[in-house]
Backbone as CSV, one residue per row, in Angstrom:
resi,resn,N_x,N_y,N_z,CA_x,CA_y,CA_z,C_x,C_y,C_z
1,MET,10.304,1.241,-21.477,9.139,0.362,-21.694,8.022,0.982,-22.567
2,THR,7.396,0.189,-23.478,6.306,0.801,-24.218,5.037,0.859,-23.183
3,ALA,4.235,1.875,-23.623,3.019,1.929,-22.764,2.193,0.705,-22.582
4,ILE,1.548,0.628,-21.408,0.553,-0.421,-21.139,-0.699,-0.154,-21.820
5,GLU,-1.330,-1.067,-22.647,-2.502,-0.882,-23.271,-3.435,-1.857,-22.515
6,ILE,-4.590,-1.197,-21.969,-5.581,-2.141,-21.424,-6.828,-2.304,-22.323
7,ARG,-7.171,-3.592,-22.673,-8.120,-3.930,-23.458,-9.278,-4.672,-22.925
8,THR,-10.533,-4.420,-22.980,-11.597,-5.265,-22.596,-11.691,-6.623,-23.428
9,THR,-11.931,-7.688,-22.741,-12.059,-8.894,-23.359,-13.073,-9.777,-22.628
10,ARG,-13.536,-10.748,-23.209,-14.414,-11.758,-22.578,-13.470,-12.738,-21.568
11,LEU,-14.121,-13.059,-20.522,-13.408,-13.932,-19.804,-12.976,-15.282,-20.240
12,ASP,-13.842,-15.787,-21.388,-13.643,-16.952,-22.155,-12.793,-16.766,-23.419
13,ASP,-12.385,-15.602,-23.628,-11.408,-15.342,-24.814,-10.150,-16.196,-24.622
14,PRO,-9.593,-16.660,-25.689,-8.374,-17.473,-25.537,-7.173,-16.854,-24.803
15,VAL,-6.947,-15.594,-25.037,-5.894,-14.935,-24.547,-6.215,-14.982,-23.014
16,ALA,-7.374,-14.549,-22.620,-7.800,-14.410,-21.136,-7.683,-15.742,-20.553
17,ARG,-8.079,-16.770,-21.315,-8.039,-18.126,-20.690,-6.637,-18.553,-20.420
18,THR,-5.791,-18.228,-21.423,-4.148,-18.620,-21.159,-3.700,-17.812,-20.038
19,MET,-4.107,-16.511,-19.913,-3.603,-15.679,-18.599,-4.084,-16.401,-17.387
20,ILE,-5.359,-16.657,-17.369,-6.058,-17.245,-16.145,-5.332,-18.512,-15.712
21,LYS,-5.084,-19.435,-16.634,-4.380,-20.760,-16.602,-3.101,-20.353,-15.937
22,ALA,-2.383,-19.384,-16.324,-1.044,-19.077,-15.626,-1.228,-18.672,-14.315
23,ALA,-2.240,-17.782,-14.065,-2.586,-17.233,-12.882,-2.823,-18.425,-11.828
24,LEU,-3.628,-19.400,-12.358,-4.063,-20.588,-11.264,-2.787,-21.407,-11.155
25,ALA,-1.917,-21.628,-12.134,-0.749,-22.462,-11.850,0.118,-21.680,-10.856
26,ASP,0.197,-20.345,-10.934,0.880,-19.656,-9.744,0.459,-19.851,-8.510
27,LEU,-0.890,-19.762,-8.404,-1.691,-19.847,-7.105,-1.356,-21.391,-6.650
28,GLY,-1.553,-22.279,-7.619,-1.285,-23.665,-7.254,0.080,-23.994,-6.678
29,ALA,1.054,-23.365,-7.307,2.441,-23.425,-6.706,2.595,-23.004,-5.372
30,ARG,1.853,-21.807,-5.043,1.887,-21.123,-3.640,1.146,-21.981,-2.701
31,TYR,-0.063,-22.488,-3.109,-1.073,-23.014,-2.040,-1.250,-24.519,-2.328
32,GLY,-1.017,-25.082,-3.478,-1.256,-26.380,-3.738,-2.603,-26.510,-4.532
33,GLY,-2.866,-27.659,-4.866,-4.120,-27.885,-5.619,-4.252,-27.158,-7.020
34,SER,-5.454,-26.859,-7.351,-5.778,-26.204,-8.745,-5.410,-24.705,-8.648
35,GLY,-5.119,-24.051,-7.414,-4.821,-22.575,-7.316,-6.028,-21.837,-6.824
36,ASP,-7.250,-22.116,-7.373,-8.317,-21.398,-6.803,-9.676,-22.273,-7.287
37,GLU,-10.407,-22.597,-6.207,-11.649,-23.268,-6.556,-12.915,-22.436,-6.558
38,THR,-12.620,-21.160,-6.377,-13.860,-20.228,-6.435,-14.717,-20.388,-7.674
39,PRO,-16.045,-20.735,-7.574,-16.858,-20.810,-8.861,-16.909,-19.527,-9.543
40,VAL,-16.555,-19.508,-10.847,-16.512,-18.390,-11.739,-17.207,-18.782,-12.952
41,ASP,-18.165,-17.937,-13.371,-18.922,-18.089,-14.662,-18.481,-16.951,-15.472
42,ALA,-18.091,-17.109,-16.734,-17.678,-16.059,-17.745,-18.746,-15.027,-17.782
43,GLY,-20.098,-15.363,-17.823,-21.077,-14.346,-17.951,-21.080,-13.432,-16.810
44,GLU,-20.625,-13.695,-15.616,-20.470,-12.709,-14.473,-19.672,-11.422,-14.794
45,PHE,-18.825,-11.683,-15.678,-17.804,-10.672,-16.190,-18.219,-9.853,-17.340
46,GLU,-19.515,-10.141,-17.906,-20.090,-9.216,-18.846,-20.744,-8.115,-18.397
47,PRO,-20.491,-6.947,-19.039,-21.221,-5.632,-18.686,-22.754,-5.796,-18.775
48,PRO,-23.473,-5.393,-17.973,-23.143,-4.314,-16.816,-22.798,-4.869,-15.547
49,ALA,-22.874,-6.293,-15.492,-22.684,-6.964,-14.178,-21.041,-7.189,-13.697
50,GLY,-20.224,-7.011,-14.877,-18.960,-7.166,-14.416,-18.062,-6.697,-15.812
51,HIS,-16.739,-6.870,-15.888,-15.874,-6.551,-16.875,-14.642,-7.319,-16.577
52,PHE,-13.924,-7.657,-17.654,-12.637,-8.309,-17.684,-11.648,-7.585,-18.628
53,LEU,-10.472,-7.493,-18.210,-9.339,-6.671,-18.853,-8.141,-7.379,-19.080
54,VAL,-7.414,-7.198,-20.140,-6.116,-7.721,-20.275,-5.266,-6.622,-20.584
55,ALA,-4.040,-6.476,-20.018,-2.900,-5.454,-20.230,-1.999,-6.070,-21.339
56,TRP,-1.796,-5.243,-22.220,-0.809,-5.585,-23.395,0.423,-4.707,-23.368
57,ILE,1.505,-5.222,-23.630,2.734,-4.450,-23.879,3.511,-4.916,-25.058
58,ASP,3.777,-4.091,-25.942,4.417,-4.540,-27.097,3.858,-5.767,-28.003
59,GLY,2.623,-5.803,-27.921,1.874,-6.831,-28.648,1.628,-8.165,-27.750
60,ALA,2.136,-8.171,-26.610,2.011,-9.424,-25.831,1.131,-9.149,-24.554
61,PRO,0.314,-10.216,-24.178,-0.425,-10.079,-23.042,0.525,-10.045,-21.741
62,ALA,0.404,-8.938,-20.961,1.248,-8.883,-19.727,0.524,-9.023,-18.510
63,GLY,-0.805,-8.920,-18.315,-1.442,-9.101,-17.170,-2.921,-9.040,-17.414
64,CYS,-3.753,-9.326,-16.319,-5.245,-9.445,-16.463,-5.810,-9.133,-15.116
65,GLY,-7.149,-9.022,-15.273,-8.034,-8.854,-13.896,-9.411,-8.475,-14.428
66,GLY,-10.294,-8.694,-13.397,-11.694,-8.294,-13.716,-12.427,-8.021,-12.514
67,TRP,-13.765,-7.814,-12.677,-14.614,-7.650,-11.526,-16.008,-8.185,-11.882
68,ARG,-16.517,-8.678,-10.979,-18.150,-9.168,-11.065,-18.776,-8.575,-9.906
69,THR,-20.105,-8.397,-10.116,-20.881,-7.832,-8.945,-20.907,-8.852,-7.709
70,LEU,-20.688,-8.388,-6.624,-20.470,-9.281,-5.491,-21.829,-9.964,-5.152
71,ALA,-21.849,-11.173,-4.989,-23.125,-11.923,-4.721,-23.727,-11.330,-3.387
72,GLY,-24.965,-10.848,-3.517,-25.723,-10.312,-2.313,-25.476,-8.782,-2.120
73,ASP,-24.690,-8.215,-2.948,-24.428,-6.720,-2.851,-24.180,-6.077,-4.039
74,ASP,-25.294,-5.509,-4.707,-25.295,-4.762,-5.903,-24.380,-3.698,-5.939
75,THR,-23.962,-3.139,-4.875,-23.069,-1.923,-4.882,-21.652,-2.220,-4.786
76,ALA,-21.214,-3.470,-4.789,-19.762,-3.789,-4.639,-19.415,-4.684,-5.874
77,ALA,-18.107,-4.387,-6.225,-17.456,-5.116,-7.285,-16.409,-6.003,-6.629
78,GLU,-16.556,-7.366,-6.946,-15.590,-8.243,-6.472,-14.421,-8.489,-7.595
79,ILE,-13.256,-8.139,-7.123,-12.047,-8.308,-8.139,-11.653,-9.616,-8.069
80,LYS,-11.446,-10.174,-9.321,-10.945,-11.513,-9.520,-10.006,-11.641,-10.591
81,ARG,-9.211,-12.703,-10.512,-8.320,-13.018,-11.464,-7.274,-12.052,-11.909
82,MET,-6.805,-11.290,-10.806,-5.661,-10.359,-10.937,-4.357,-11.158,-11.179
83,TYR,-3.614,-10.880,-12.335,-2.451,-11.612,-12.566,-1.480,-10.853,-13.463
84,THR,-0.250,-10.915,-13.078,0.863,-10.224,-13.928,1.883,-11.235,-14.284
85,ALA,1.900,-11.378,-15.769,3.072,-12.402,-16.173,4.442,-12.002,-15.496
86,PRO,5.149,-13.193,-15.092,6.528,-12.875,-14.403,7.420,-11.899,-15.084
87,ASP,7.459,-12.019,-16.426,8.383,-11.080,-17.194,8.040,-9.518,-17.020
88,TRP,6.829,-9.311,-16.697,6.276,-7.986,-16.508,6.089,-7.460,-15.091
89,ARG,6.440,-8.227,-14.158,6.132,-7.867,-12.784,7.246,-6.787,-12.316
90,GLY,6.677,-5.918,-11.386,7.419,-4.707,-11.011,7.421,-3.654,-12.012
91,ARG,6.786,-3.616,-12.990,6.614,-2.541,-14.090,5.379,-1.726,-14.080
92,GLY,4.554,-1.856,-13.197,3.309,-1.102,-13.152,2.087,-1.716,-13.851
93,VAL,2.260,-3.013,-14.346,1.066,-3.651,-14.975,-0.024,-3.876,-14.025
94,ALA,0.033,-4.424,-13.035,-0.807,-4.573,-11.841,-1.584,-3.502,-11.353
95,SER,-0.852,-2.252,-11.134,-1.479,-1.182,-10.802,-2.287,-0.553,-11.937
96,ALA,-1.921,-0.656,-13.254,-2.606,-0.161,-14.296,-3.810,-1.135,-14.557
97,VAL,-3.857,-2.382,-14.348,-5.074,-3.171,-14.430,-6.044,-2.907,-13.301
98,LEU,-5.458,-2.810,-12.110,-6.373,-2.573,-10.914,-7.024,-1.214,-11.116
99,ARG,-6.397,-0.200,-11.479,-6.984,1.108,-11.687,-8.044,1.121,-12.801
100,ALA,-7.804,0.272,-13.838,-8.744,0.231,-14.938,-10.070,-0.594,-14.464
101,ILE,-9.787,-1.649,-13.600,-11.049,-2.217,-13.002,-11.755,-1.449,-12.196
102,GLU,-11.133,-0.579,-11.340,-11.848,0.448,-10.554,-12.634,1.255,-11.246
103,SER,-12.109,1.822,-12.298,-12.782,2.873,-13.179,-13.972,2.309,-13.861
104,SER,-13.778,1.093,-14.327,-14.991,0.274,-14.893,-16.084,0.075,-13.954
105,ALA,-15.625,-0.431,-12.806,-16.593,-0.794,-11.670,-17.332,0.621,-11.413
106,ARG,-16.748,1.737,-11.078,-17.246,2.984,-10.693,-18.210,3.451,-11.902
107,ASP,-17.779,3.253,-13.209,-18.577,3.742,-14.224,-19.953,2.818,-14.233
108,ALA,-19.835,1.581,-13.819,-21.072,0.688,-13.579,-21.852,0.995,-12.450
109,GLY,-21.518,2.114,-11.683,-22.303,2.402,-10.438,-21.969,1.768,-9.235
110,LYS,-20.842,1.142,-9.202,-20.380,0.338,-7.933,-19.793,1.267,-6.972
111,LYS,-19.970,1.142,-5.719,-19.501,2.094,-4.685,-18.233,1.627,-3.895
112,ARG,-17.997,0.329,-4.116,-16.694,-0.096,-3.438,-16.250,-1.306,-4.109
113,ALA,-15.017,-1.674,-4.046,-14.323,-2.866,-4.570,-13.875,-3.742,-3.281
114,VAL,-13.991,-5.037,-3.486,-13.522,-5.950,-2.559,-12.749,-7.147,-3.293
115,LEU,-11.834,-7.807,-2.500,-11.142,-8.870,-3.173,-10.595,-9.820,-2.045
116,GLU,-10.328,-11.101,-2.307,-9.642,-12.061,-1.611,-8.335,-12.290,-2.214
117,THR,-7.354,-12.465,-1.297,-6.000,-12.892,-1.641,-5.513,-13.777,-0.573
118,GLY,-4.332,-14.205,-0.663,-3.810,-14.980,0.390,-2.505,-14.643,0.988
119,ASP,-2.116,-15.186,2.107,-0.864,-14.719,2.913,0.250,-15.066,2.200
120,ARG,0.363,-15.832,1.139,1.472,-16.169,0.435,1.712,-15.485,-0.847
121,GLN,1.068,-14.339,-0.826,1.106,-13.479,-2.054,1.537,-11.979,-1.623
122,PRO,2.760,-11.966,-1.056,3.149,-10.660,-0.512,3.027,-9.553,-1.439
123,GLU,3.502,-9.734,-2.678,3.477,-8.748,-3.688,2.048,-8.135,-3.994
124,ALA,1.006,-9.041,-3.972,-0.412,-8.622,-4.157,-0.761,-7.786,-3.011
125,ILE,-0.440,-8.263,-1.685,-0.760,-7.534,-0.535,-0.228,-6.192,-0.524
126,ALA,1.040,-6.058,-0.881,1.729,-4.744,-0.981,1.059,-3.801,-1.934
127,LEU,0.563,-4.401,-3.271,0.021,-3.505,-4.230,-1.393,-3.021,-3.615
128,TYR,-2.124,-3.991,-2.996,-3.462,-3.542,-2.556,-3.342,-2.484,-1.494
129,ARG,-2.424,-2.609,-0.681,-2.164,-1.615,0.372,-1.701,-0.397,-0.096
130,LYS,-0.771,-0.403,-1.123,-0.354,0.787,-1.714,-1.322,1.685,-2.487
131,LEU,-2.422,0.971,-3.001,-3.443,1.589,-3.733,-4.697,1.782,-2.873
132,GLY,-4.590,1.816,-1.500,-5.567,2.277,-0.751,-6.539,1.143,-0.051
133,TYR,-6.328,-0.142,-0.543,-7.133,-1.191,0.110,-6.809,-1.319,1.543
134,GLU,-7.869,-1.699,2.271,-7.853,-2.005,3.694,-8.372,-3.410,4.081
135,ARG,-7.790,-3.993,5.106,-8.250,-5.345,5.458,-9.761,-5.257,5.810
136,ILE,-10.586,-6.136,5.415,-11.925,-6.162,5.717,-12.261,-7.625,6.194
137,PRO,-13.425,-7.913,6.864,-13.753,-9.368,7.191,-13.775,-10.005,6.085
138,ASN,-13.224,-11.371,6.296,-13.208,-12.328,5.237,-14.615,-12.536,4.608
139,PHE,-14.768,-12.825,3.339,-16.022,-13.093,2.712,-15.793,-14.111,1.616
140,GLY,-16.817,-14.517,0.965,-16.660,-15.312,-0.187,-16.129,-16.748,-0.008
141,PHE,-15.791,-17.373,-1.102,-15.484,-18.807,-1.125,-14.345,-19.207,-0.138
142,TYR,-13.433,-18.363,0.212,-12.419,-18.798,1.113,-12.460,-18.088,2.458
143,LYS,-13.639,-17.574,2.801,-13.816,-16.757,4.064,-13.257,-17.487,5.344
144,ASP,-13.488,-18.930,5.367,-13.065,-19.629,6.450,-11.703,-20.381,6.374
145,TYR,-10.999,-19.929,5.338,-9.690,-20.501,5.295,-8.589,-19.622,5.969
146,PRO,-7.803,-20.197,6.823,-6.848,-19.304,7.735,-5.907,-18.557,6.888
147,ASP,-5.605,-18.853,5.551,-4.499,-18.089,4.793,-5.257,-17.038,3.913
148,CYS,-6.571,-16.884,4.111,-7.319,-15.906,3.361,-7.152,-14.594,3.880
149,LEU,-6.945,-13.456,3.053,-6.918,-12.084,3.498,-7.836,-11.491,2.530
150,SER,-8.836,-10.630,3.050,-9.747,-9.929,2.298,-9.474,-8.404,2.488
151,PHE,-9.679,-7.723,1.313,-9.434,-6.282,1.326,-10.475,-5.555,0.507
152,GLY,-10.692,-4.192,0.866,-11.649,-3.464,0.141,-11.348,-2.081,0.139
153,ARG,-11.927,-1.183,-0.656,-11.920,0.148,-0.672,-12.972,0.815,-1.289
154,VAL,-13.324,2.028,-0.997,-14.494,2.890,-1.477,-13.867,3.200,-2.889
155,LEU,-14.740,3.279,-3.924,-14.269,3.635,-5.249,-14.656,5.087,-5.425
């Protein structure tokens, strides 16, 4: 496999939008509805308050993810829109994107990373645990949903 290249992009970039649309479709298939109703503004992912990344392999987008400053906690980065295209799953794309997100957040002065996922995403749960994330109390938009699982780690 060719190396994974991680590029910074805007959340509203056409490639990022296509990747996010696929991510939301995947979530919709797992949970129903539109996939994720969390309010997201592209400006939240602009430095220094956030960052959005797309992974590329052989000239094709393979995955994405980003972080925004957690509402009410300037020391925390909230990870959002983590996604790996089906053809690239199991090849280290998600790990590379997550590590790049963590590095970007750390460079911006964040002390910890937090995220929400769901109980119907076993591959995501396994990734987060493998990379040192631990369960934390639920927070954010889905904090009261029974299938929400929140994770965090010190950066």
